[in-house]
C-alpha positions as CSV (number, residue, x, y, z in Angstrom):
1,M,77.1,74.5,131.1
2,S,78.4,78.0,130.7
3,N,78.9,80.2,133.7
4,I,76.4,83.1,133.3
5,A,76.6,86.6,134.9
6,R,73.6,88.9,134.9
7,P,74.8,92.4,135.8
8,R,72.3,95.3,136.3
9,D,74.5,98.2,135.5
10,L,77.4,98.9,133.1
11,T,80.1,99.1,135.8
12,A,79.2,95.7,137.0
13,A,79.1,94.4,133.5
14,L,82.6,95.6,132.8
15,Q,83.8,94.1,136.0
16,M,82.3,90.7,135.4
17,L,83.5,90.7,131.8
18,G,87.1,91.3,133.1
19,E,86.9,88.7,135.8
20,M,85.4,85.8,133.8
21,D,87.6,83.7,131.6
22,D,86.9,83.9,127.8
23,A,83.5,85.5,128.5
24,V,81.1,86.2,125.6
25,L,78.6,89.0,125.7
26,L,74.9,88.1,125.2
27,A,72.4,90.8,124.2
28,G,69.2,89.6,122.4
29,G,70.9,86.3,121.5
30,T,69.5,86.1,118.0
31,D,72.9,85.5,116.5
32,L,74.8,83.9,119.3
33,M,72.2,81.3,120.2
34,V,72.0,80.1,116.6
35,E,75.7,79.3,116.8
36,V,75.3,77.7,120.2
37,N,72.3,75.6,119.1
38,F,74.2,74.3,116.0
39,G,77.2,73.4,118.1
40,H,79.5,76.0,116.5
41,R,80.3,77.7,119.8
42,R,80.5,76.6,123.4
43,P,81.4,79.8,125.4
44,P,82.6,78.9,128.9
45,S,81.3,82.1,130.3
46,I,78.5,84.5,129.4
47,V,77.8,88.1,130.5
48,A,74.1,88.6,129.8
49,L,73.3,92.3,129.2
50,R,69.6,92.5,129.1
51,R,69.2,93.8,132.6
52,V,71.9,96.5,132.2
53,A,69.8,99.7,132.6
54,E,72.1,102.1,130.7
55,L,71.9,100.0,127.6
56,Q,68.1,100.2,127.4
57,E,68.0,104.0,127.1
58,L,66.7,105.8,124.0
59,Q,67.3,109.5,124.2
60,V,66.1,112.1,121.7
61,G,68.0,115.4,121.7
62,D,67.8,118.6,119.6
63,T,70.6,117.5,117.2
64,E,70.9,113.8,117.7
65,V,69.3,110.5,118.8
66,R,71.2,108.2,121.1
67,L,70.3,104.6,121.2
68,G,71.5,102.3,124.0
69,A,73.1,99.1,122.7
70,G,70.2,97.1,124.2
71,V,67.4,99.0,122.3
72,T,65.5,96.4,120.3
73,Y,64.4,96.6,116.7
74,T,60.8,96.7,117.9
75,R,61.4,99.9,119.9
76,I,63.2,101.5,116.9
77,E,60.4,100.7,114.4
78,N,57.8,101.9,116.9
79,Q,59.5,105.0,118.4
80,L,61.7,106.4,115.6
81,P,59.7,106.2,112.3
82,E,59.5,110.1,112.2
83,L,62.9,110.9,113.6
84,V,65.1,108.3,111.9
85,P,62.8,106.8,109.2
86,A,65.5,104.8,107.4
87,L,66.6,103.1,110.7
88,A,62.9,102.3,111.5
89,A,62.4,100.9,107.9
90,A,65.5,98.7,108.2
91,S,64.3,97.4,111.6
92,R,61.0,96.4,110.2
93,T,62.7,94.1,107.7
94,V,64.5,92.1,110.4
95,G,63.1,88.6,111.0
96,S,59.7,88.0,112.7
97,P,58.1,90.1,115.4
98,Q,59.6,87.7,118.0
99,I,63.1,88.3,116.6
100,R,62.6,92.0,116.6
101,N,61.5,91.9,120.2
102,A,64.8,90.4,121.2
103,A,67.4,91.6,118.6
104,T,69.3,94.8,119.5
105,I,71.1,97.6,117.7
106,G,74.2,96.8,119.7
107,G,74.0,93.1,118.7
108,N,73.9,94.1,115.1
109,L,77.0,96.3,115.5
110,G,78.8,93.6,117.5
111,T,78.1,90.8,115.0
112,A,79.2,93.1,112.2
113,S,77.7,90.9,109.5
114,P,78.0,92.3,106.0
115,A,74.2,91.6,105.7
116,G,73.2,93.4,108.9
117,D,70.3,95.5,107.8
118,T,70.8,98.5,110.1
119,L,74.5,98.8,109.3
120,P,74.2,100.6,105.9
121,V,71.7,103.0,107.5
122,L,74.2,103.8,110.3
123,A,76.9,104.2,107.6
124,A,74.8,106.7,105.6
125,L,73.8,108.6,108.8
126,E,77.5,108.7,109.8
127,A,76.7,107.2,113.2
128,Q,79.1,107.3,116.1
129,V,79.6,104.2,118.3
130,H,80.1,104.7,122.0
131,I,82.2,102.1,123.8
132,A,82.5,101.4,127.6
133,T,86.0,100.3,128.6
134,P,87.6,99.6,132.0
135,S,89.6,102.8,131.6
136,G,86.7,105.0,130.5
137,P,84.5,105.7,127.5
138,R,85.7,106.1,123.9
139,T,83.9,106.9,120.7
140,M,84.6,106.0,117.1
141,S,82.8,106.3,113.7
142,I,81.0,103.3,112.4
143,D,83.5,103.3,109.5
144,D,86.3,102.7,111.9
145,F,84.3,100.4,114.2
146,I,83.4,97.7,111.6
147,V,86.8,96.5,110.2
148,G,85.7,93.5,108.2
149,P,83.2,90.7,107.8
150,K,82.0,89.8,111.3
151,R,84.9,91.8,112.8
152,N,84.8,94.9,114.9
153,A,87.2,97.1,116.7
154,L,86.2,96.1,120.3
155,A,89.1,95.3,122.5
156,P,88.9,92.6,125.1
157,G,86.9,93.7,128.1
158,E,85.0,96.4,126.2
159,I,81.2,96.7,125.6
160,I,79.2,98.7,123.1
161,E,77.3,101.2,125.2
162,A,75.3,103.2,122.6
163,V,75.2,104.6,119.0
164,T,74.3,108.1,118.1
165,V,72.9,109.4,114.8
166,P,72.3,113.1,113.9
167,R,68.9,114.6,113.2
168,H,68.5,116.6,110.0
169,R,65.9,117.9,107.6
170,G,65.2,115.7,104.6
171,S,64.0,112.2,103.7
172,Q,65.7,108.9,104.4
173,H,65.1,105.5,102.7
174,F,66.2,102.0,103.2
175,L,65.5,99.4,100.5
176,K,66.6,95.9,100.2
177,V,66.2,92.9,97.9
178,G,65.9,89.3,99.2
179,T,64.4,86.0,98.1
180,R,61.1,87.0,99.7
181,N,59.5,90.1,101.2
182,A,60.1,89.3,104.9
183,M,62.3,87.3,107.3
184,V,65.1,87.1,104.7
185,I,68.8,87.8,104.6
186,S,69.5,90.7,102.3
187,L,70.9,90.1,98.9
188,A,71.6,93.8,98.5
189,G,70.6,96.8,100.6
190,V,70.8,100.6,100.0
191,A,70.3,103.3,102.6
192,L,70.0,106.9,101.3
193,V,70.0,110.0,103.4
194,Y,68.8,113.2,101.6
195,D,70.3,115.9,103.9
196,E,68.8,119.3,103.2
197,D,70.8,121.0,105.9
198,A,74.1,119.9,104.5
199,R,72.8,119.8,100.9
200,A,74.3,116.3,100.6
201,V,73.2,112.9,99.6
202,R,74.8,110.0,101.6
203,V,74.5,106.4,100.6
204,G,75.2,103.2,102.6
205,L,75.4,99.8,101.0
206,G,74.8,96.4,102.6
207,S,75.4,92.8,101.6
208,V,77.6,93.9,98.7
209,G,81.0,94.1,100.4
210,P,82.9,92.8,103.3
211,R,81.4,95.5,105.5
212,P,79.0,98.4,105.1
213,L,80.2,100.6,102.2
214,R,79.7,104.3,101.4
215,A,79.3,105.3,97.7
216,R,81.3,108.4,98.2
217,D,82.0,109.3,94.5
218,A,78.4,108.9,93.7
219,E,77.4,111.0,96.7
220,E,79.7,113.8,95.7
221,F,78.5,113.7,92.1
222,I,74.7,113.8,92.7
223,S,75.0,116.3,95.6
224,S,76.5,118.8,93.2
225,R,73.9,118.1,90.5
226,I,70.7,118.5,92.6
227,D,68.7,121.7,92.4
228,W,68.2,121.9,96.2
229,E,65.8,124.8,96.1
230,A,63.5,123.1,93.5
231,R,64.2,119.6,94.8
232,R,65.0,118.4,91.3
233,A,67.7,116.5,89.4
234,D,68.1,115.7,85.7
235,P,67.0,112.1,85.0
236,A,70.3,111.5,83.2
237,D,72.2,112.5,86.4
238,V,70.0,110.2,88.5
239,S,70.8,107.4,86.1
240,R,74.5,108.2,86.2
241,F,74.4,108.4,90.0
242,A,72.8,104.9,90.2
243,D,75.5,103.5,87.9
244,M,78.2,105.1,90.1
245,V,76.7,103.6,93.2
246,A,76.7,100.1,91.6
247,A,80.3,100.6,90.5
248,E,81.3,101.4,94.1
249,S,79.8,98.2,95.4
250,S,81.9,95.1,95.8
251,P,79.6,92.1,95.8
252,I,80.5,88.4,95.6
253,T,78.7,85.4,94.1
254,D,77.4,82.9,96.6
255,V,74.5,80.5,97.0
256,R,72.1,83.4,97.5
257,G,72.9,85.4,94.3
258,T,75.5,86.4,91.8
259,A,77.7,89.4,92.0
260,E,76.2,90.7,88.7
261,Y,72.7,90.4,90.1
262,R,73.6,92.1,93.3
263,R,75.2,95.0,91.4
264,H,72.0,95.3,89.3
265,C,70.0,95.4,92.5
266,V,72.1,98.2,93.9
267,R,71.7,100.2,90.8
268,T,68.0,99.9,90.8
269,L,67.6,100.5,94.6
270,A,69.8,103.6,94.5
271,A,67.8,105.2,91.6
272,R,64.5,104.3,93.4
273,A,65.6,105.8,96.7
274,L,66.9,109.0,95.2
275,T,63.7,109.4,93.1
276,R,61.6,109.0,96.2
277,S,63.6,111.6,98.0
278,L,63.3,114.1,95.2
279,T,59.5,113.6,95.1
280,A,58.8,113.3,98.8
């Protein structure tokens, strides 16, 4: 049986993590416990984070929202539908209510799965990841934090403390395609942020690359073509934007779908999300 530590604050969590051999962090457990139950992992030590008070904080400021790593999907979908609607929409698509009650934003970041539903939203929002380390806090962009499929930039002894996302005027959307409407791993996901303050469209892609992707060429193209005062864009430009987003995806063929189908999904979802933003 694993040796389990249950710290109540972040300082104690860092200390226990450093003192326990080969310790694994446990947040909601919705990913780790699947691997344990199937016998794929047998961690000798576990640092359980659910009681760490700092990780449960959700703070709304004038310019940004800060979510502690232990904030669950249920809290996001219930508390942030007006402030960060795309993140709330993505949270609603994750598993069953029981899973959403346990799964956390920090766990999604730590697992760094290409199919993590909140990750393309965080990419489109240009989120910052805040990390607690034995030598003090550090912050990095989500682009730098997720370095590959199920790989992140955490060093040994570090813990994800929080993630911050900016507040802005304009609509946000998260759309995904799966084999059914709920409790399904995404075949393709698109997050779109229509930022009226910056007069910029930002797009995050999920399940179509080794990590969350940004469709930067498509973003630059459509941001320059939108009539921001009238909130309009030529249908031909919307179509070209969707084609460019699909071209910037990098899907694979696996048991859940072909690369060609995933690219088609991205094209359709990108056009739909932009159209909804323009008509909101």
